[in-house]
VOLOBA-701377 format. One record per residue (C-alpha): y, x, z; residue in three letters. Coordinates in steps of 0.2 Angstrom, whole numbers, plus 5000, padded with zeros to 4 digits. Layout:
N
<atom c2="Y" c1="X" c3="Z" type="ALA"/>
...
***
This chain:
264
<atom c2="5310" c1="5571" c3="5753" type="MET"/>
<atom c2="5310" c1="5557" c3="5766" type="LYS"/>
<atom c2="5326" c1="5553" c3="5776" type="GLN"/>
<atom c2="5316" c1="5555" c3="5792" type="ASN"/>
<atom c2="5312" c1="5573" c3="5788" type="ASP"/>
<atom c2="5331" c1="5576" c3="5786" type="LYS"/>
<atom c2="5336" c1="5568" c3="5802" type="GLU"/>
<atom c2="5322" c1="5577" c3="5812" type="ASN"/>
<atom c2="5328" c1="5594" c3="5806" type="ASN"/>
<atom c2="5347" c1="5596" c3="5808" type="LYS"/>
<atom c2="5347" c1="5614" c3="5803" type="LYS"/>
<atom c2="5347" c1="5611" c3="5784" type="THR"/>
<atom c2="5358" c1="5613" c3="5769" type="ILE"/>
<atom c2="5362" c1="5596" c3="5761" type="GLY"/>
<atom c2="5364" c1="5603" c3="5744" type="SER"/>
<atom c2="5348" c1="5612" c3="5744" type="VAL"/>
<atom c2="5339" c1="5596" c3="5750" type="LEU"/>
<atom c2="5347" c1="5586" c3="5736" type="LYS"/>
<atom c2="5342" c1="5599" c3="5723" type="ALA"/>
<atom c2="5324" c1="5598" c3="5729" type="VAL"/>
<atom c2="5325" c1="5579" c3="5727" type="GLU"/>
<atom c2="5331" c1="5581" c3="5709" type="ILE"/>
<atom c2="5317" c1="5592" c3="5705" type="ILE"/>
<atom c2="5305" c1="5580" c3="5713" type="GLU"/>
<atom c2="5312" c1="5566" c3="5703" type="LEU"/>
<atom c2="5311" c1="5575" c3="5687" type="LEU"/>
<atom c2="5293" c1="5580" c3="5691" type="ALA"/>
<atom c2="5288" c1="5562" c3="5694" type="ALA"/>
<atom c2="5295" c1="5556" c3="5677" type="SER"/>
<atom c2="5286" c1="5556" c3="5661" type="ASP"/>
<atom c2="5302" c1="5557" c3="5652" type="GLU"/>
<atom c2="5318" c1="5567" c3="5652" type="GLU"/>
<atom c2="5332" c1="5559" c3="5663" type="ILE"/>
<atom c2="5351" c1="5559" c3="5661" type="GLY"/>
<atom c2="5364" c1="5563" c3="5674" type="VAL"/>
<atom c2="5369" c1="5545" c3="5676" type="THR"/>
<atom c2="5351" c1="5539" c3="5679" type="GLU"/>
<atom c2="5348" c1="5553" c3="5692" type="ILE"/>
<atom c2="5364" c1="5549" c3="5701" type="SER"/>
<atom c2="5360" c1="5531" c3="5702" type="SER"/>
<atom c2="5342" c1="5533" c3="5707" type="TYR"/>
<atom c2="5346" c1="5546" c3="5721" type="LEU"/>
<atom c2="5363" c1="5537" c3="5726" type="ASN"/>
<atom c2="5373" c1="5553" c3="5723" type="TYR"/>
<atom c2="5390" c1="5554" c3="5715" type="GLY"/>
<atom c2="5390" c1="5558" c3="5697" type="VAL"/>
<atom c2="5401" c1="5573" c3="5699" type="SER"/>
<atom c2="5390" c1="5580" c3="5713" type="ALA"/>
<atom c2="5374" c1="5577" c3="5703" type="THR"/>
<atom c2="5381" c1="5586" c3="5688" type="TYR"/>
<atom c2="5385" c1="5601" c3="5698" type="HIS"/>
<atom c2="5368" c1="5601" c3="5706" type="LEU"/>
<atom c2="5360" c1="5600" c3="5688" type="LEU"/>
<atom c2="5371" c1="5613" c3="5681" type="ASN"/>
<atom c2="5366" c1="5625" c3="5696" type="THR"/>
<atom c2="5347" c1="5621" c3="5693" type="LEU"/>
<atom c2="5349" c1="5624" c3="5674" type="LYS"/>
<atom c2="5358" c1="5641" c3="5677" type="ILE"/>
<atom c2="5343" c1="5646" c3="5688" type="CYS"/>
<atom c2="5331" c1="5640" c3="5674" type="LYS"/>
<atom c2="5323" c1="5628" c3="5686" type="MET"/>
<atom c2="5327" c1="5614" c3="5674" type="ILE"/>
<atom c2="5332" c1="5612" c3="5655" type="GLU"/>
<atom c2="5343" c1="5601" c3="5646" type="GLN"/>
<atom c2="5340" c1="5594" c3="5629" type="ASP"/>
<atom c2="5355" c1="5599" c3="5617" type="CYS"/>
<atom c2="5354" c1="5583" c3="5608" type="LYS"/>
<atom c2="5351" c1="5569" c3="5621" type="THR"/>
<atom c2="5359" c1="5579" c3="5636" type="LYS"/>
<atom c2="5345" c1="5574" c3="5647" type="LYS"/>
<atom c2="5335" c1="5585" c3="5659" type="TYR"/>
<atom c2="5317" c1="5590" c3="5661" type="ARG"/>
<atom c2="5308" c1="5603" c3="5672" type="LEU"/>
<atom c2="5310" c1="5621" c3="5667" type="GLY"/>
<atom c2="5297" c1="5634" c3="5663" type="LEU"/>
<atom c2="5302" c1="5644" c3="5678" type="LYS"/>
<atom c2="5296" c1="5631" c3="5689" type="LEU"/>
<atom c2="5279" c1="5632" c3="5680" type="TRP"/>
<atom c2="5278" c1="5650" c3="5683" type="LYS"/>
<atom c2="5282" c1="5647" c3="5702" type="ILE"/>
<atom c2="5269" c1="5633" c3="5703" type="GLY"/>
<atom c2="5256" c1="5645" c3="5695" type="LYS"/>
<atom c2="5260" c1="5658" c3="5708" type="LEU"/>
<atom c2="5259" c1="5645" c3="5722" type="ALA"/>
<atom c2="5243" c1="5639" c3="5715" type="ARG"/>
<atom c2="5236" c1="5657" c3="5715" type="GLU"/>
<atom c2="5242" c1="5659" c3="5733" type="GLN"/>
<atom c2="5235" c1="5643" c3="5739" type="ASN"/>
<atom c2="5218" c1="5650" c3="5742" type="HIS"/>
<atom c2="5210" c1="5633" c3="5747" type="LEU"/>
<atom c2="5213" c1="5625" c3="5730" type="SER"/>
<atom c2="5207" c1="5641" c3="5721" type="VAL"/>
<atom c2="5192" c1="5643" c3="5732" type="PHE"/>
<atom c2="5187" c1="5624" c3="5731" type="VAL"/>
<atom c2="5189" c1="5623" c3="5712" type="GLN"/>
<atom c2="5171" c1="5628" c3="5708" type="SER"/>
<atom c2="5164" c1="5615" c3="5720" type="TYR"/>
<atom c2="5175" c1="5602" c3="5712" type="LEU"/>
<atom c2="5168" c1="5606" c3="5695" type="LYS"/>
<atom c2="5150" c1="5606" c3="5703" type="GLU"/>
<atom c2="5153" c1="5589" c3="5710" type="LEU"/>
<atom c2="5160" c1="5583" c3="5694" type="ARG"/>
<atom c2="5144" c1="5589" c3="5685" type="GLU"/>
<atom c2="5133" c1="5580" c3="5698" type="LEU"/>
<atom c2="5142" c1="5563" c3="5698" type="THR"/>
<atom c2="5151" c1="5563" c3="5681" type="GLY"/>
<atom c2="5167" c1="5557" c3="5690" type="GLU"/>
<atom c2="5184" c1="5565" c3="5693" type="THR"/>
<atom c2="5184" c1="5575" c3="5709" type="THR"/>
<atom c2="5199" c1="5579" c3="5720" type="ASN"/>
<atom c2="5204" c1="5590" c3="5734" type="LEU"/>
<atom c2="5218" c1="5583" c3="5745" type="THR"/>
<atom c2="5227" c1="5588" c3="5761" type="VAL"/>
<atom c2="5236" c1="5578" c3="5774" type="LEU"/>
<atom c2="5255" c1="5578" c3="5775" type="ASP"/>
<atom c2="5262" c1="5566" c3="5788" type="ASN"/>
<atom c2="5257" c1="5548" c3="5783" type="ALA"/>
<atom c2="5251" c1="5553" c3="5765" type="GLU"/>
<atom c2="5239" c1="5564" c3="5756" type="ILE"/>
<atom c2="5243" c1="5577" c3="5743" type="ILE"/>
<atom c2="5232" c1="5581" c3="5728" type="TYR"/>
<atom c2="5231" c1="5600" c3="5727" type="ILE"/>
<atom c2="5216" c1="5602" c3="5715" type="ALA"/>
<atom c2="5206" c1="5592" c3="5703" type="GLN"/>
<atom c2="5191" c1="5592" c3="5690" type="ALA"/>
<atom c2="5194" c1="5578" c3="5678" type="GLU"/>
<atom c2="5179" c1="5568" c3="5672" type="SER"/>
<atom c2="5173" c1="5570" c3="5654" type="ARG"/>
<atom c2="5169" c1="5552" c3="5652" type="LYS"/>
<atom c2="5179" c1="5541" c3="5640" type="LEU"/>
<atom c2="5184" c1="5530" c3="5654" type="ILE"/>
<atom c2="5190" c1="5540" c3="5669" type="ARG"/>
<atom c2="5202" c1="5541" c3="5683" type="MET"/>
<atom c2="5214" c1="5555" c3="5687" type="PHE"/>
<atom c2="5229" c1="5558" c3="5698" type="THR"/>
<atom c2="5242" c1="5571" c3="5695" type="LYS"/>
<atom c2="5242" c1="5587" c3="5705" type="ILE"/>
<atom c2="5255" c1="5586" c3="5718" type="GLY"/>
<atom c2="5255" c1="5567" c3="5719" type="ALA"/>
<atom c2="5256" c1="5558" c3="5735" type="ARG"/>
<atom c2="5246" c1="5543" c3="5741" type="VAL"/>
<atom c2="5247" c1="5533" c3="5757" type="PRO"/>
<atom c2="5233" c1="5536" c3="5769" type="LEU"/>
<atom c2="5228" c1="5518" c3="5773" type="HIS"/>
<atom c2="5223" c1="5514" c3="5755" type="CYS"/>
<atom c2="5214" c1="5529" c3="5750" type="SER"/>
<atom c2="5196" c1="5536" c3="5754" type="ALA"/>
<atom c2="5202" c1="5553" c3="5756" type="ALA"/>
<atom c2="5217" c1="5548" c3="5767" type="GLY"/>
<atom c2="5206" c1="5538" c3="5779" type="LYS"/>
<atom c2="5194" c1="5553" c3="5780" type="VAL"/>
<atom c2="5208" c1="5565" c3="5785" type="LEU"/>
<atom c2="5215" c1="5552" c3="5797" type="LEU"/>
<atom c2="5199" c1="5548" c3="5805" type="ALA"/>
<atom c2="5196" c1="5566" c3="5811" type="PHE"/>
<atom c2="5213" c1="5569" c3="5819" type="GLN"/>
<atom c2="5215" c1="5570" c3="5838" type="THR"/>
<atom c2="5218" c1="5552" c3="5845" type="PRO"/>
<atom c2="5236" c1="5557" c3="5849" type="GLU"/>
<atom c2="5240" c1="5563" c3="5831" type="LYS"/>
<atom c2="5231" c1="5548" c3="5824" type="GLN"/>
<atom c2="5241" c1="5536" c3="5834" type="ARG"/>
<atom c2="5257" c1="5545" c3="5829" type="ALA"/>
<atom c2="5253" c1="5544" c3="5811" type="ILE"/>
<atom c2="5247" c1="5526" c3="5811" type="ILE"/>
<atom c2="5264" c1="5521" c3="5820" type="ASP"/>
<atom c2="5273" c1="5529" c3="5805" type="ASN"/>
<atom c2="5263" c1="5521" c3="5791" type="ILE"/>
<atom c2="5271" c1="5508" c3="5780" type="THR"/>
<atom c2="5257" c1="5497" c3="5777" type="PHE"/>
<atom c2="5261" c1="5492" c3="5759" type="HIS"/>
<atom c2="5249" c1="5480" c3="5751" type="LYS"/>
<atom c2="5243" c1="5487" c3="5734" type="PHE"/>
<atom c2="5229" c1="5475" c3="5730" type="THR"/>
<atom c2="5220" c1="5460" c3="5739" type="GLU"/>
<atom c2="5208" c1="5473" c3="5747" type="LYS"/>
<atom c2="5222" c1="5484" c3="5755" type="THR"/>
<atom c2="5220" c1="5485" c3="5773" type="VAL"/>
<atom c2="5237" c1="5481" c3="5781" type="THR"/>
<atom c2="5233" c1="5478" c3="5799" type="ASP"/>
<atom c2="5234" c1="5494" c3="5810" type="PRO"/>
<atom c2="5220" c1="5488" c3="5821" type="GLU"/>
<atom c2="5208" c1="5485" c3="5807" type="LYS"/>
<atom c2="5212" c1="5502" c3="5800" type="LEU"/>
<atom c2="5208" c1="5509" c3="5818" type="ARG"/>
<atom c2="5191" c1="5501" c3="5817" type="GLU"/>
<atom c2="5188" c1="5508" c3="5800" type="GLN"/>
<atom c2="5192" c1="5525" c3="5806" type="LEU"/>
<atom c2="5180" c1="5524" c3="5821" type="GLY"/>
<atom c2="5166" c1="5520" c3="5808" type="SER"/>
<atom c2="5172" c1="5534" c3="5796" type="ILE"/>
<atom c2="5171" c1="5547" c3="5810" type="ARG"/>
<atom c2="5154" c1="5542" c3="5815" type="GLN"/>
<atom c2="5147" c1="5541" c3="5797" type="SER"/>
<atom c2="5157" c1="5556" c3="5790" type="GLY"/>
<atom c2="5163" c1="5548" c3="5774" type="TYR"/>
<atom c2="5175" c1="5534" c3="5768" type="ALA"/>
<atom c2="5176" c1="5522" c3="5754" type="PHE"/>
<atom c2="5191" c1="5515" c3="5744" type="ASP"/>
<atom c2="5185" c1="5499" c3="5736" type="GLU"/>
<atom c2="5199" c1="5494" c3="5725" type="GLU"/>
<atom c2="5211" c1="5496" c3="5740" type="GLU"/>
<atom c2="5225" c1="5505" c3="5730" type="ARG"/>
<atom c2="5221" c1="5499" c3="5712" type="GLU"/>
<atom c2="5210" c1="5485" c3="5705" type="ALA"/>
<atom c2="5195" c1="5491" c3="5696" type="GLY"/>
<atom c2="5195" c1="5509" c3="5704" type="VAL"/>
<atom c2="5184" c1="5515" c3="5718" type="SER"/>
<atom c2="5183" c1="5531" c3="5728" type="CYS"/>
<atom c2="5171" c1="5541" c3="5740" type="ILE"/>
<atom c2="5178" c1="5555" c3="5751" type="ALA"/>
<atom c2="5171" c1="5566" c3="5764" type="ALA"/>
<atom c2="5180" c1="5580" c3="5775" type="PRO"/>
<atom c2="5180" c1="5599" c3="5774" type="ILE"/>
<atom c2="5180" c1="5607" c3="5791" type="PHE"/>
<atom c2="5185" c1="5624" c3="5796" type="ASP"/>
<atom c2="5177" c1="5636" c3="5809" type="PHE"/>
<atom c2="5186" c1="5627" c3="5823" type="ASP"/>
<atom c2="5178" c1="5611" c3="5818" type="LYS"/>
<atom c2="5195" c1="5604" c3="5813" type="GLU"/>
<atom c2="5197" c1="5594" c3="5797" type="VAL"/>
<atom c2="5207" c1="5604" c3="5784" type="MET"/>
<atom c2="5205" c1="5594" c3="5768" type="ALA"/>
<atom c2="5195" c1="5581" c3="5760" type="ALA"/>
<atom c2="5185" c1="5580" c3="5743" type="ILE"/>
<atom c2="5184" c1="5564" c3="5734" type="SER"/>
<atom c2="5177" c1="5557" c3="5718" type="ILE"/>
<atom c2="5186" c1="5542" c3="5709" type="SER"/>
<atom c2="5181" c1="5531" c3="5695" type="GLY"/>
<atom c2="5179" c1="5513" c3="5688" type="PRO"/>
<atom c2="5171" c1="5502" c3="5702" type="THR"/>
<atom c2="5158" c1="5497" c3="5689" type="SER"/>
<atom c2="5150" c1="5514" c3="5691" type="ARG"/>
<atom c2="5151" c1="5514" c3="5711" type="PHE"/>
<atom c2="5140" c1="5499" c3="5714" type="GLU"/>
<atom c2="5123" c1="5497" c3="5722" type="SER"/>
<atom c2="5110" c1="5512" c3="5721" type="GLU"/>
<atom c2="5122" c1="5522" c3="5710" type="ASN"/>
<atom c2="5135" c1="5523" c3="5725" type="ARG"/>
<atom c2="5121" c1="5530" c3="5736" type="LYS"/>
<atom c2="5118" c1="5544" c3="5724" type="GLU"/>
<atom c2="5136" c1="5547" c3="5722" type="LEU"/>
<atom c2="5139" c1="5548" c3="5741" type="LEU"/>
<atom c2="5124" c1="5560" c3="5743" type="LYS"/>
<atom c2="5132" c1="5572" c3="5731" type="HIS"/>
<atom c2="5149" c1="5571" c3="5739" type="VAL"/>
<atom c2="5141" c1="5575" c3="5756" type="LEU"/>
<atom c2="5131" c1="5589" c3="5749" type="GLU"/>
<atom c2="5146" c1="5597" c3="5741" type="VAL"/>
<atom c2="5158" c1="5595" c3="5756" type="THR"/>
<atom c2="5145" c1="5602" c3="5767" type="LYS"/>
<atom c2="5143" c1="5618" c3="5756" type="LYS"/>
<atom c2="5162" c1="5620" c3="5757" type="VAL"/>
<atom c2="5162" c1="5618" c3="5776" type="SER"/>
<atom c2="5148" c1="5630" c3="5777" type="ASP"/>
<atom c2="5159" c1="5643" c3="5768" type="GLN"/>
<atom c2="5172" c1="5641" c3="5782" type="PHE"/>
<atom c2="5158" c1="5644" c3="5795" type="SER"/>
<atom c2="5157" c1="5626" c3="5801" type="TYR"/>
<atom c2="5140" c1="5620" c3="5806" type="ARG"/>
<atom c2="5135" c1="5602" c3="5810" type="ASP"/>
<atom c2="5118" c1="5596" c3="5809" type="LYS"/>
<atom c2="5123" c1="5578" c3="5809" type="SER"/>
<atom c2="5132" c1="5580" c3="5792" type="ILE"/>
***
């Protein structure tokens, strides 16, 4: 959780925020983590960290290895996540379309939503190809270097778009990452006109993406669907075919939400 979010909302309980940050840290790690590591990474006192971990363990949110004494997420969180996924009607509804797009393109397909200056991956259909790209569900990615992020940003109101851009940290991930706000704004204008966006190795060398928006009945963008894969499979005529499939499927989803626009 970002410090800005804490400061903007003064009616919070600090220990709860810290507990959530511990859960997020464990979720982001591929390995179990010890109390000292957690304390150091989050800049908490060791004693306070231990008490937070013990509370989460009692609540079965996390588990502790009896030999290494390190921590990992607990099965209770998996159960809660499963319920959250079932209640997130958008991700459940769109899953069949993600699978359809995967079959059409052969690439990994993703459903993302906007959250401040980032996108969150909420659903995915992974490519069956030997060389494929995927991102963990729940992962966050900056807007300025992702096709889905730029699509979601392009269709915001001018006021909201301006506010979001002002809060973006323009980190340069590759030589192709856009780090100039004005250049990003130019791209967003073109994306709004065309109805789609590309990420050509802007976040990771060798990886490309294509994304298009999903609109609701009020003609407001609610999410984006993207495909991602090796750049070698996103070139020339093949890219045109991939784009066609992305636009077809996103239009189908938008139609289900009663959005109609003959230009898309």
